[in-house]
C-alpha positions in Angstrom: 34.1 28.6 54.9 31.4 26.0 55.4 31.9 22.4 54.3 29.1 19.8 53.9 29.4 16.7 56.0 27.4 13.5 56.5 27.5 10.9 59.2 26.7 7.2 58.6 26.8 4.0 60.6 28.7 1.3 58.9 28.4 -2.5 59.2 24.8 -2.3 60.4 21.3 -2.3 59.1 20.0 0.1 61.7 21.0 3.5 63.0 23.0 3.9 66.2 24.8 0.6 65.8 27.9 -0.6 63.9 30.7 1.9 63.5 29.9 5.7 63.1 31.8 7.7 60.5 31.9 11.4 59.5 32.5 12.3 55.9 33.5 15.9 55.1 33.2 16.9 51.4 35.1 19.4 49.4 38.1 19.5 51.8 40.8 20.4 49.2 41.6 23.7 50.9 42.2 22.1 54.3 45.7 21.2 55.5 46.5 18.3 57.8 46.3 20.4 61.0 42.8 21.6 60.2 41.7 18.0 59.3 43.1 16.7 62.6 41.2 19.4 64.5 38.0 18.6 62.8 38.5 14.9 63.4 39.0 15.6 67.1 35.8 17.7 67.0 33.7 14.8 65.6 35.6 12.5 68.0 34.6 9.3 66.1 36.9 6.5 65.4 37.5 8.0 62.0 36.6 11.1 60.0 37.1 11.1 56.2 38.0 14.2 54.1 37.0 14.0 50.5 39.2 15.7 47.9 39.4 15.9 44.2 41.1 12.8 42.8 44.6 13.1 41.3 43.4 11.0 38.4 40.1 12.4 37.0 39.0 8.9 36.1 38.8 8.1 39.8 35.9 9.0 42.1 37.8 10.9 44.9 40.9 11.1 47.0 40.4 10.3 50.7 42.4 11.3 53.8 41.4 9.4 56.9 42.0 10.7 60.4 41.3 9.2 63.8 41.0 11.8 66.7 44.8 11.4 67.1 46.5 10.7 63.8 46.1 10.2 60.0 46.0 6.7 58.8 46.6 5.3 55.2 43.6 3.0 55.1 40.6 1.8 57.1 37.7 -0.4 56.3 34.6 1.3 57.6 35.7 4.7 56.2 36.2 3.2 52.8 32.8 1.5 52.8 30.9 4.4 54.4 32.4 7.1 52.1 31.8 5.1 49.0 28.1 4.9 49.9 27.9 8.6 50.6 29.5 9.5 47.3 27.4 7.0 45.3 24.2 8.4 46.9 25.1 12.0 45.8 22.5 12.8 43.1 20.8 9.4 43.3 18.8 9.5 46.5 15.5 8.7 44.7 16.7 5.7 42.7 14.8 2.5 43.4 18.1 0.5 42.9 21.5 1.5 41.7 24.8 -0.2 41.4 28.0 1.8 41.2 31.8 1.2 41.2 33.5 3.8 43.3 37.3 4.1 42.9 39.0 5.8 45.8 42.6 7.1 46.1 43.8 6.3 49.7 47.2 6.2 51.3 47.5 2.5 50.7 46.7 3.0 47.0 43.6 2.6 44.8 40.6 0.9 46.5 37.7 -0.2 44.3 34.3 -0.4 46.0 31.1 -1.9 44.7 28.0 -0.1 46.0 24.4 -1.2 45.9 21.8 1.4 46.7 18.2 0.4 47.6 15.5 3.0 48.2 14.1 2.6 51.7 16.7 0.1 52.9 20.3 0.2 53.9 23.0 0.5 51.2 25.6 -2.2 50.9 29.2 -1.8 49.8 32.2 -4.1 49.5 35.8 -3.5 48.5 38.6 -5.7 47.2 41.7 -5.7 49.3 44.3 -3.6 47.4 46.9 -6.1 48.5 46.7 -9.4 50.4 47.7 -9.4 54.1 51.3 -9.8 55.0 52.5 -11.8 58.0 54.2 -9.7 60.6 57.3 -10.8 62.4 56.2 -10.4 66.0 55.9 -12.9 68.9 54.6 -12.2 72.3 54.5 -14.8 75.1 51.0 -15.9 76.0 51.4 -14.9 79.7 52.3 -11.3 78.7 49.4 -11.2 76.2 47.0 -12.4 78.9 48.2 -9.7 81.4 47.9 -7.0 78.8 44.4 -8.0 77.8 43.2 -8.8 81.3 42.4 -12.4 80.7 43.8 -15.7 82.0 46.6 -17.4 80.0 44.6 -20.7 79.6 41.8 -18.6 77.9 44.1 -17.8 75.0 43.8 -20.2 72.0 41.2 -22.6 70.8 41.4 -25.6 68.4 44.5 -24.9 66.4 44.2 -21.1 66.6 47.0 -19.3 68.3 48.2 -15.6 68.4 49.3 -14.3 65.1 50.0 -10.9 63.4 49.0 -9.7 59.9 48.9 -6.4 58.1 46.5 -5.5 55.3 47.1 -1.7 55.5 47.1 -1.6 59.3 48.8 -4.1 61.6 46.9 -6.3 64.1 47.9 -8.8 66.6 45.2 -11.5 66.5 44.5 -13.1 69.8 42.1 -16.1 69.8 40.1 -16.6 73.0 38.4 -19.9 74.0 34.8 -18.6 74.4 32.4 -15.7 74.5 32.9 -15.2 78.2 36.6 -14.7 77.8 36.0 -12.3 74.9 33.6 -10.3 77.0 36.0 -10.1 79.9 38.8 -8.4 77.9 40.0 -5.3 79.7 43.3 -4.1 78.1 46.1 -2.2 79.7 47.9 0.3 77.5 51.0 0.1 79.6 51.1 -3.7 79.7 50.3 -3.9 76.0 53.2 -1.6 75.1 55.5 -3.6 77.5 54.4 -6.9 75.9 55.3 -5.6 72.5 58.6 -4.2 73.7 57.4 -0.6 73.2 56.3 -1.3 69.6 53.1 0.7 69.1 52.4 -0.6 65.6 50.0 -3.3 66.5 46.4 -3.0 67.6 44.8 -5.9 69.5 42.1 -8.0 67.8 40.6 -10.6 70.1 38.3 -13.1 68.6 36.4 -16.4 69.2 34.1 -18.8 67.5 30.6 -17.4 67.4 27.7 -19.7 68.4 25.3 -17.3 66.7 24.3 -18.8 63.4 24.6 -15.4 61.6 28.4 -15.2 62.2 31.3 -17.5 62.2 33.4 -15.4 64.6 32.9 -12.6 67.1 35.6 -10.1 67.7 36.7 -7.0 69.7 39.3 -4.5 68.7 41.5 -2.2 70.9 44.5 -0.1 70.3 45.8 0.1 73.9 49.2 1.5 73.2 47.8 4.7 71.6 45.0 5.0 74.1 42.3 4.3 71.6 39.0 3.0 73.1 37.3 -0.1 71.7 36.3 0.1 68.1 32.8 -1.1 67.2 33.5 -2.7 63.8 36.9 -2.9 62.2 37.0 -3.5 58.4 40.8 -3.2 58.1 41.2 -5.9 60.8 38.6 -8.1 59.0 40.8 -7.7 55.8 43.9 -8.9 57.6 41.8 -11.7 59.3 41.6 -13.3 55.8 45.1 -14.7 56.5 44.1 -16.0 59.9 41.4 -18.0 58.1 44.0 -19.2 55.6 46.5 -20.2 58.3 44.2 -21.9 60.8 41.0 -22.9 59.0 42.1 -24.0 55.6 38.6 -23.9 54.1 39.6 -25.4 50.8 39.7 -24.0 47.3 36.9 -21.8 46.0 35.0 -18.9 47.6 33.9 -18.7 51.2 32.0 -16.1 53.2 32.8 -15.6 56.9 30.6 -13.2 58.8 32.3 -11.5 61.8 30.2 -10.0 64.6 31.6 -7.1 66.5 30.5 -4.3 68.9 28.0 -6.2 71.1 29.9 -5.3 74.3 29.8 -1.6 73.3 26.0 -1.7 72.7 26.8 -1.1 69.0 26.4 -4.5 67.3 27.7 -4.8 63.8 28.3 -7.5 61.2 31.2 -7.6 58.7 31.1 -9.8 55.6 34.5 -11.2 54.7 34.7 -13.1 51.4 37.8 -15.1 50.7 38.8 -17.1 47.6 41.5 -19.8 47.8 43.3 -21.4 44.9 45.8 -24.3 45.3 45.4 -23.9 49.0 46.5 -20.3 49.1 44.6 -17.1 49.6 43.9 -15.6 46.2 41.4 -12.8 46.9 39.7 -11.2 49.8 36.8 -8.7 50.0 35.2 -6.9 52.9 31.6 -5.6 52.9 28.8 -4.4 55.0 25.6 -2.3 55.2 25.6 1.4 55.7 22.8 3.6 57.3 22.6 7.4 56.9 22.3 9.2 60.2 22.8 13.0 59.8 24.0 15.7 57.5 24.9 19.4 57.8 27.7 21.9 57.5 30.8 22.5 59.5 32.4 26.0 59.6 36.2 26.1 59.4 
């Protein structure tokens, strides 16, 4: 059978930047083995398979695959797929706003989509649940060796390594400047050794961004599983909300933090993280970004 697919670039306002995504529609007849094979064929950081929702009041059910495994949640697949589904049947609208409700492994994810004719779409989702702190501690010297940086380059201001999970788990490693961030060259073997063989955590290195458009710049790797660098990582931005809470303490109310990512890969992207604090605690977080259509067609299975 032939299934329709679309590819989009997420967290960017121009094609061939940000994070690419493949979205395969009408995938109800596929089993996990077939989905994994198709994800390997596209060989993008993630491929989404759209199925009929279990609850007819929802928009769709999603299954998300990397080239190596299925994952319960990811940011750029959520945003990119929501835009693809919102655009179906509405390509000519001058402007349209939709709420897309997606069933994912993590649970229900609500995504607000804004479509504009002739310009990139924008979508943002509320975190299904706030990030949870992970009980992991890695000595700075081991982190430095695993990431290919010098130990004194880890940390700035009051920021120090921390770990949080908002659907996927990340070890957040602050680096003192842009040069240190650009020099990161992770070793899968050393990363696994630093974590004591625990393959749960991906590495998210970040620094303050001197560029006025963003507060932080980041790079994301999953060395233990052999994953290459990711251009723009929405699930990490979601968990980063707790990094902001812990180290920045921006005060009650709503705040927007823009995170630049992908420059060292030649795929610059920008992620919008909106956080709300009440009584000094993180109350809400939302991740958003622009989406650009790239291609469409059919895949035979």
